[in-house]
C-alpha positions in Angstrom: -0.5 -23.7 5.3 2.7 -22.5 3.5 4.7 -20.2 5.8 5.6 -16.8 4.4 9.2 -16.1 3.3 10.6 -13.6 5.8 14.3 -12.9 5.3 14.9 -9.2 5.1 16.2 -9.3 1.6 13.0 -11.1 0.4 10.8 -8.7 2.4 12.4 -5.8 0.6 12.1 -7.5 -2.8 8.5 -8.4 -2.2 7.7 -4.8 -1.2 9.6 -3.4 -4.2 7.9 -5.7 -6.7 4.5 -5.1 -5.3 5.0 -1.4 -5.4 6.4 -1.4 -8.9 9.9 -0.3 -8.0 11.6 -3.5 -9.2 10.7 -6.0 -11.9 9.3 -9.4 -10.9 12.6 -11.1 -11.7 13.9 -9.7 -8.4 12.1 -12.7 -6.9 12.5 -16.4 -7.8 10.6 -18.2 -5.0 7.0 -19.0 -5.9 5.9 -18.2 -2.3 7.6 -14.8 -2.4 6.0 -14.1 -5.8 2.6 -15.0 -4.2 3.2 -12.6 -1.4 4.0 -9.9 -3.9 0.7 -10.7 -5.7 -1.2 -10.6 -2.4 0.1 -7.1 -1.6 -0.2 -5.7 -5.2 -1.4 -2.1 -5.4 -4.0 -2.4 -8.1 -4.8 1.3 -8.0 -1.2 2.5 -8.5 0.6 0.1 -10.7 0.8 0.0 -14.5 -0.8 -3.0 -16.3 2.6 -3.8 -17.8 4.1 -4.5 -14.4 1.2 -6.8 -13.5 1.5 -8.7 -16.7 5.2 -9.1 -16.2 4.4 -10.7 -12.8 1.9 -13.0 -14.5 4.6 -14.1 -17.0 7.2 -14.9 -14.4 8.6 -18.4 -15.0 8.5 -19.3 -11.3 4.9 -18.2 -10.8 2.5 -20.7 -9.2 -0.8 -21.6 -10.9 -2.8 -20.6 -7.8 -1.1 -17.2 -7.8 -2.0 -16.4 -11.4 -5.6 -17.6 -10.9 -5.8 -15.2 -7.9 -4.5 -12.3 -10.1 -7.1 -13.2 -12.8 -10.0 -13.1 -10.3 -8.8 -10.0 -8.4 -9.0 -8.2 -11.7 -12.8 -8.6 -11.4 -13.6 -10.6 -14.6 -17.2 -11.0 -13.5 -17.8 -7.3 -13.8 -17.3 -7.3 -17.5 -19.8 -10.1 -18.2 -22.5 -7.5 -18.3 -21.3 -6.4 -21.8 -22.3 -8.6 -24.7 -19.0 -8.3 -26.5 -15.6 -6.6 -26.2 -16.7 -3.6 -28.3 -19.4 -2.8 -25.8 -16.9 -2.1 -23.0 -16.9 1.7 -22.3 -13.7 3.5 -23.1 -13.1 4.4 -19.4 -13.2 0.7 -18.4 -11.1 -0.7 -21.3 -7.7 -0.7 -19.6 -9.0 -2.8 -16.7 -10.9 -5.0 -19.0 -8.0 -5.6 -21.3 -5.6 -6.2 -18.4 -7.9 -8.8 -16.9 -8.5 -10.5 -20.3 -4.7 -10.7 -20.8 -4.2 -12.2 -17.4 -6.9 -14.8 -18.2 -5.3 -15.6 -21.5 -1.9 -16.1 -19.9 -3.5 -18.4 -17.3 -5.2 -20.5 -20.0 -2.1 -20.6 -22.2 0.7 -21.4 -19.8 1.5 -25.0 -19.2 4.6 -24.4 -17.0 3.0 -22.9 -14.0 4.2 -24.2 -10.6 2.0 -26.4 -8.4 1.7 -26.3 -4.6 -0.2 -23.0 -3.9 -3.9 -23.2 -3.6 -6.6 -20.8 -4.8 -10.3 -21.1 -5.0 -12.2 -18.3 -6.8 -15.3 -19.2 -4.6 -13.3 -18.7 -1.4 -10.6 -16.1 -1.6 -10.2 -15.4 2.1 -14.0 -15.6 2.4 -14.9 -13.8 -0.8 -16.7 -15.6 -3.6 -15.5 -13.9 -6.8 -17.8 -16.0 -9.0 -20.9 -14.5 -7.3 -19.6 -10.9 -7.4 -21.5 -8.3 -9.5 -24.5 -10.6 -9.6 -26.9 -7.6 -9.6 -26.0 -7.0 -13.3 -27.2 -9.3 -16.2 -24.5 -11.7 -17.4 -24.4 -11.7 -21.2 -21.3 -13.8 -21.5 -19.7 -16.8 -19.7 -16.1 -17.3 -18.5 -14.1 -20.3 -19.6 -14.7 -23.2 -17.3 -11.0 -23.5 -16.5 -11.1 -20.2 -14.7 -13.8 -21.5 -12.4 -11.9 -24.6 -11.2 -10.1 -24.2 -7.9 -6.3 -24.9 -7.9 -5.3 -27.6 -5.3 -2.4 -27.1 -2.9 -1.7 -25.4 0.4 -2.9 -21.9 1.3 -0.1 -19.3 1.4 -0.1 -17.0 4.3 0.8 -13.3 4.3 1.1 -11.3 7.5 -1.4 -8.6 8.2 0.5 -6.9 11.0 1.4 -3.2 10.3 5.1 -3.9 10.7 5.1 -6.8 8.2 7.5 -4.9 5.9 9.1 -2.7 8.5 11.6 -3.3 11.4 12.8 -1.5 14.4 15.5 1.1 13.8 19.1 0.1 14.6 21.6 2.4 16.5 22.6 4.5 13.5 19.0 4.9 12.4 17.9 5.9 15.9 20.6 8.6 15.8 19.3 9.8 12.4 15.8 10.0 13.7 17.0 12.0 16.7 18.9 14.3 14.4 15.9 14.8 12.2 13.7 15.7 15.2 16.3 18.2 16.3 16.6 19.8 12.9 12.8 20.1 12.8 12.4 21.6 16.2 15.1 24.2 15.3 12.7 25.4 12.6 10.0 26.1 15.3 11.0 29.4 16.9 9.9 29.9 20.5 8.8 26.3 21.0 9.6 25.3 24.6 11.4 22.1 25.2 8.6 20.7 27.3 5.9 21.6 24.7 2.9 19.3 24.6 2.3 17.1 21.4 -0.5 19.4 20.4 1.7 22.5 20.8 4.4 20.9 18.7 1.9 20.1 15.9 0.4 23.6 16.1 3.9 25.1 15.8 4.6 22.9 12.7 1.4 24.0 11.1 2.1 27.7 11.8 5.6 27.5 10.4 4.4 25.6 7.4 1.7 28.2 6.8 4.2 31.0 7.0 6.6 29.3 4.7 3.9 28.6 2.1 2.8 32.2 2.3 6.2 33.6 1.5 8.1 33.7 -1.7 11.2 31.5 -1.6 12.2 27.9 -1.3 9.7 25.1 -0.5 9.0 24.2 3.1 11.7 22.0 4.5 10.9 18.3 4.9 12.5 18.4 8.4 9.3 19.9 9.8 7.7 16.4 9.5 10.1 14.9 12.1 8.8 16.7 15.2 5.2 16.3 13.8 5.5 12.6 13.7 7.5 12.4 16.9 4.6 14.2 18.7 2.2 11.4 17.8 4.1 9.2 20.3 3.9 6.1 18.1 6.9 3.7 17.9 9.4 4.5 15.1 9.8 1.9 12.4 11.9 1.6 9.3 10.6 0.6 5.9 12.9 -1.9 4.2 13.4 -0.9 0.6 16.4 -2.0 -1.4 16.0 0.7 -4.0 14.6 3.8 -2.1 16.8 3.6 0.9 15.4 3.5 4.4 12.2 5.5 5.0 11.7 6.4 8.7 8.1 6.3 9.8 5.8 5.6 12.7 3.4 2.6 12.7 0.7 1.6 15.0 -1.8 -1.2 14.5 -3.3 -0.6 11.0 -1.9 2.9 10.4 1.5 4.1 9.1 2.9 7.5 8.2 6.2 8.2 6.6 8.6 11.1 6.6 8.4 13.5 4.8 4.9 12.9 3.5 3.0 15.2 5.9 4.9 18.3 4.9 5.6 17.4 1.3 2.0 16.5 0.4 0.6 19.5 2.3 2.8 21.8 0.3 2.6 20.1 -3.0 -1.2 19.8 -3.0 -1.8 23.3 -1.8 -3.6 22.0 1.3 -4.3 24.4 4.2 -1.8 23.6 6.9 -4.6 23.9 9.4 -6.0 20.7 7.9 -2.7 19.0 8.7 -3.2 20.0 12.3 -6.8 18.7 12.2 -5.5 15.4 10.8 -2.9 15.3 13.7 -5.8 15.7 16.2 -7.7 12.9 14.4 -4.8 10.5 14.8 -4.3 11.6 18.4 -7.9 10.8 19.3 -7.5 7.1 18.3 -7.6 4.7 21.2 -5.0 1.8 21.3 -5.9 -1.1 19.0 -6.9 -1.3 15.4 -8.6 1.8 14.0 -12.4 1.9 14.4 -14.7 2.1 11.4 -15.5 5.7 12.4 -11.9 6.6 11.9 -11.9 5.5 8.3 -15.1 7.5 7.7 -13.5 10.6 9.1 -10.2 10.1 7.4 -11.7 9.6 3.9 -10.4 13.1 2.8 -7.0 12.3 4.2 -6.8 9.1 2.2 -7.7 11.1 -0.9 -4.8 13.4 -0.3 -2.4 10.5 0.2 -1.5 11.4 3.8 -2.4 8.1 5.2 -1.3 4.7 4.3 -3.1 1.6 5.6 -1.1 -1.4 6.5 2.7 -1.9 6.6 
């Protein structure tokens, strides 16, 4: 098993590359590039960024084959030819095809990192979408596993975060103080639910009045009331994002307020979301939580993982 690369600078670069904030050339280590590929946000990133990663001169053969199969090439075998792919699916199809062409063409890919399309962390990509007729076949080279060692990537929620240092703890305390100052009449010993209700009420009043947008500082006491440990997201380009993380859930300032206001969401729903989070027992979130939180995911309030 190849150990992950964990220096803070590499963690930041991996996160930035995977999230599209920096180009792949910010990384030079094949293991770090594989980590970026493992954490790639397929729903949010442009195909050009993914293809730039696929063309990186330090990329390992196993990493690129993983990208090929995670683009779901088996799905498109139901179409007899390229012209039959529906317009709404063409971007995904063309991106996957380009990844496969890069894989088949490149002779300079690094060795050492393993990938087997029949066992990608227990998933058999070659058997996926077997309920649809297969009208074409993939090149045999795409079916052959790449030898080497498996490359690990941590699944802990703080994989790309760290505990705040002294200056950051002071900044967090100052943010909470600024937020509470925006909550008139809130007693110092208010319960977490009372703090969240005061935030929702103040947010509703602000949204209902003509004037400036609601201040982001309202998010600080909201998050503090959750009682989760504060963490800092390590980003070399966006600066430090303060947030709370517990098990498989993370929330970042100022998302709660900014997204509620920007999407025109009823602040009472923000309070309901707070209650949903508060009800969760210690440990990884239960399946029932993800069912209840589906709407929250759609609104972008909740981020899974680190």
